[in-house]
FIVOZA-858360 format. One record per residue: residue in one letter; chain; x, y, z of N, C-alpha, C, O in turn. Coordinates in steps of 0.1 Angstrom, whole numbers. Layout:
<recs>
<'A' 'A' <X Y Z> <X Y Z> <X Y Z> <X Y Z>> ...
</recs>
This chain:
<recs>
<'X' 'A' <-256 -374 -521> <-245 -372 -512> <-244 -358 -507> <-239 -355 -496>> <'X' 'A' <-248 -348 -516> <-247 -334 -512> <-256 -331 -500> <-253 -323 -492>> <'X' 'A' <-267 -338 -499> <-277 -336 -488> <-271 -341 -474> <-273 -335 -464>> <'X' 'A' <-262 -351 -474> <-256 -356 -462> <-245 -346 -457> <-243 -345 -445>> <'X' 'A' <-238 -340 -466> <-227 -331 -462> <-233 -318 -457> <-228 -312 -448>> <'X' 'A' <-243 -312 -463> <-249 -299 -460> <-253 -298 -445> <-250 -289 -438>> <'X' 'A' <-261 -308 -440> <-265 -307 -426> <-253 -307 -416> <-254 -299 -406>> <'X' 'A' <-243 -315 -418> <-232 -315 -409> <-224 -302 -411> <-218 -297 -401>> <'X' 'A' <-223 -297 -423> <-216 -284 -425> <-224 -273 -418> <-217 -264 -412>> <'X' 'A' <-237 -273 -419> <-245 -262 -412> <-243 -263 -397> <-242 -253 -390>> <'X' 'A' <-243 -276 -392> <-242 -278 -378> <-228 -273 -373> <-227 -267 -363>> <'X' 'A' <-218 -276 -381> <-204 -271 -378> <-204 -256 -377> <-198 -250 -368>> <'X' 'A' <-210 -249 -387> <-210 -234 -387> <-218 -229 -375> <-213 -219 -369>> <'X' 'A' <-229 -235 -372> <-237 -230 -360> <-229 -232 -347> <-228 -222 -339>> <'X' 'A' <-223 -243 -345> <-215 -245 -333> <-203 -237 -332> <-199 -231 -322>> <'X' 'A' <-196 -235 -344> <-184 -227 -344> <-187 -212 -342> <-180 -205 -335>> <'X' 'A' <-198 -208 -348> <-203 -194 -345> <-206 -191 -331> <-203 -181 -325>> <'X' 'A' <-213 -201 -325> <-217 -199 -311> <-205 -199 -302> <-204 -192 -292>> <'X' 'A' <-195 -207 -305> <-183 -208 -297> <-175 -195 -298> <-170 -190 -289>> <'X' 'A' <-174 -190 -311> <-167 -177 -313> <-174 -166 -306> <-167 -156 -301>> <'X' 'A' <-187 -166 -305> <-194 -155 -298> <-193 -157 -283> <-193 -147 -275>> <'X' 'A' <-191 -169 -278> <-191 -171 -263> <-177 -168 -257> <-176 -165 -246>> <'X' 'A' <-166 -170 -265> <-153 -168 -260> <-151 -154 -254> <-146 -153 -243>> <'X' 'A' <-154 -143 -261> <-152 -130 -254> <-161 -128 -242> <-156 -122 -232>> <'X' 'A' <-172 -134 -242> <-181 -133 -230> <-175 -140 -218> <-175 -135 -207>> <'X' 'A' <-169 -151 -220> <-162 -159 -209> <-150 -151 -204> <-147 -151 -192>> <'X' 'A' <-143 -145 -213> <-131 -137 -209> <-135 -125 -201> <-129 -122 -191>> <'X' 'A' <-145 -118 -205> <-150 -106 -198> <-156 -110 -184> <-153 -104 -174>> <'X' 'A' <-163 -122 -184> <-168 -126 -171> <-157 -130 -161> <-158 -128 -149>> <'X' 'A' <-146 -136 -167> <-135 -140 -158> <-128 -128 -153> <-124 -128 -141>> <'X' 'A' <-126 -117 -161> <-119 -105 -156> <-128 -98 -146> <-123 -93 -136>> <'X' 'A' <-141 -98 -148> <-150 -91 -139> <-150 -98 -125> <-150 -92 -115>> <'X' 'A' <-150 -112 -126> <-150 -119 -113> <-136 -118 -106> <-136 -118 -94>> <'X' 'A' <-125 -116 -113> <-112 -115 -107> <-110 -101 -101> <-100 -100 -93>> <'X' 'A' <-117 -91 -105> <-115 -78 -101> <-118 -76 -86> <-112 -67 -79>> <'X' 'A' <-127 -83 -81> <-131 -82 -66> <-130 -96 -60> <-132 -106 -66>> <'X' 'A' <-127 -95 -47> <-127 -107 -39> <-138 -106 -29> <-136 -102 -17>> <'X' 'A' <-150 -110 -33> <-162 -109 -25> <-161 -116 -12> <-166 -111 -2>> <'X' 'A' <-155 -127 -11> <-154 -135 1> <-146 -127 12> <-150 -126 24>> <'X' 'A' <-135 -122 8> <-126 -114 17> <-133 -101 21> <-132 -96 32>> <'X' 'A' <-140 -95 11> <-147 -82 14> <-157 -84 25> <-159 -76 34>> <'X' 'A' <-165 -95 24> <-175 -98 34> <-169 -101 47> <-173 -96 58>> <'X' 'A' <-158 -110 47> <-152 -114 60> <-146 -102 67> <-146 -101 79>> <'X' 'A' <-140 -92 60> <-134 -81 66> <-143 -69 67> <-139 -58 71>> <'X' 'A' <-156 -71 64> <-166 -60 65> <-162 -48 57> <-163 -36 62>> <'X' 'A' <-157 -50 45> <-153 -38 37> <-165 -30 33> <-176 -35 30>> <'X' 'A' <-162 -17 33> <-172 -7 28> <-165 3 20> <-153 6 22>> <'X' 'A' <-172 10 10> <-167 20 2> <-166 34 8> <-162 43 1>> <'X' 'A' <-169 35 20> <-169 48 27> <-160 47 39> <-159 37 45>> <'X' 'A' <-154 58 43> <-145 58 55> <-153 56 68> <-165 58 68>> <'X' 'A' <-146 52 79> <-153 49 91> <-145 57 102> <-134 54 105>> <'X' 'A' <-151 67 108> <-145 75 119> <-132 80 115> <-122 80 122>> <'X' 'A' <-131 85 102> <-119 91 97> <-108 81 93> <-97 85 89>> <'X' 'A' <-111 69 93> <-102 58 88> <-106 54 74> <-117 50 71>> <'X' 'A' <-96 56 65> <-98 53 51> <-87 44 46> <-76 44 51>> <'X' 'A' <-90 36 35> <-79 27 30> <-67 35 25> <-56 29 26>> <'X' 'A' <-68 47 20> <-56 54 16> <-46 57 27> <-34 58 25>> <'X' 'A' <-51 56 40> <-42 58 51> <-38 45 58> <-32 45 69>> <'X' 'A' <-42 34 52> <-39 21 58> <-26 15 52> <-23 17 40>> <'X' 'A' <-18 9 60> <-5 3 55> <-7 -9 46> <2 -13 39>> <'X' 'A' <-19 -15 45> <-22 -26 37> <-26 -22 23> <-26 -30 13>> <'X' 'A' <-30 -9 21> <-35 -4 8> <-24 -2 -2> <-13 2 1>> <'X' 'A' <-27 -7 -15> <-18 -5 -26> <-24 5 -35> <-34 2 -41>> <'X' 'A' <-18 17 -37> <-24 27 -45> <-26 23 -59> <-18 15 -65>> <'X' 'A' <-36 28 -66> <-39 25 -80> <-31 35 -89> <-21 40 -84>> <'X' 'A' <-35 36 -101> <-28 44 -111> <-29 59 -107> <-20 67 -110>> <'X' 'A' <-40 63 -101> <-41 77 -97> <-45 77 -82> <-49 67 -76>> <'X' 'A' <-43 88 -75> <-45 89 -61> <-60 87 -57> <-63 81 -47>> <'X' 'A' <-69 91 -66> <-83 90 -64> <-89 77 -69> <-100 73 -67>> <'X' 'A' <-81 70 -78> <-86 58 -84> <-85 46 -75> <-78 46 -65>> <'X' 'A' <-92 35 -79> <-92 23 -71> <-78 16 -71> <-70 18 -81>> <'X' 'A' <-75 10 -60> <-62 3 -59> <-64 -11 -54> <-74 -17 -57>> <'X' 'A' <-54 -17 -47> <-55 -30 -42> <-53 -30 -27> <-51 -20 -21>> <'X' 'A' <-53 -42 -22> <-50 -44 -7> <-42 -57 -6> <-44 -67 -12>> <'X' 'A' <-32 -56 3> <-24 -68 6> <-32 -80 11> <-28 -91 10>> <'X' 'A' <-43 -77 18> <-51 -87 24> <-62 -93 15> <-68 -103 18>> <'X' 'A' <-65 -86 4> <-75 -90 -5> <-69 -95 -18> <-69 -87 -28>> <'X' 'A' <-64 -107 -19> <-57 -111 -31> <-66 -111 -44> <-77 -115 -43>> <'X' 'A' <-61 -105 -54> <-68 -104 -67> <-78 -93 -68> <-85 -92 -78>> <'X' 'A' <-80 -86 -57> <-90 -75 -57> <-83 -62 -61> <-74 -57 -54>> <'X' 'A' <-87 -56 -73> <-81 -44 -78> <-91 -32 -77> <-89 -22 -84>> <'X' 'A' <-102 -34 -70> <-112 -24 -70> <-114 -18 -56> <-125 -15 -52>> <'X' 'A' <-104 -17 -48> <-104 -11 -34> <-104 4 -35> <-95 10 -41>> <'X' 'A' <-114 10 -30> <-115 25 -30> <-106 31 -20> <-105 26 -8>> <'X' 'A' <-98 42 -23> <-90 48 -13> <-98 54 -2> <-92 57 9>> <'X' 'A' <-111 56 -4> <-120 61 6> <-127 50 14> <-135 53 22>> <'X' 'A' <-123 38 11> <-130 26 17> <-125 23 31> <-116 31 36>> <'X' 'A' <-130 13 37> <-126 9 51> <-129 -6 53> <-139 -11 47>> <'X' 'A' <-121 -12 61> <-125 -26 66> <-119 -27 80> <-112 -19 85>> <'X' 'A' <-123 -38 87> <-119 -40 101> <-104 -43 102> <-99 -42 114>> <'X' 'A' <-97 -46 92> <-82 -48 93> <-74 -35 91> <-62 -36 89>> <'X' 'A' <-81 -24 91> <-74 -11 89> <-63 -9 100> <-65 -11 111>> <'X' 'A' <-51 -5 95> <-40 -3 103> <-33 10 98> <-30 11 86>> <'X' 'A' <-31 19 107> <-25 32 103> <-11 30 97> <-3 22 101>> <'X' 'A' <-8 38 87> <5 38 81> <15 44 91> <11 54 98>> <'X' 'A' <27 39 92> <37 45 101> <41 59 96> <42 62 84>> <'X' 'A' <43 68 105> <46 82 102> <61 84 101> <65 95 99>> 
</recs>
């Protein structure tokens, strides 16, 4: 009877260990995917460099990050928290003065 219990116990430990190892990886992958909105970036032709003096930091759609030089967000790119203040896209609109 001990032989019948041991293989299922080993199998349970293997599957449980693999599951416990996979959970942090899935969480990290979810956060990494949520940080950028690749579809909107492509559609709006986003780039990490300014274009003709137009930068995200001067756009009314830009949401500043924790620091002035750090990445922020954009009202047009839902879920994207990696917008560079020096970036640019075709939806750039000057902030009102």
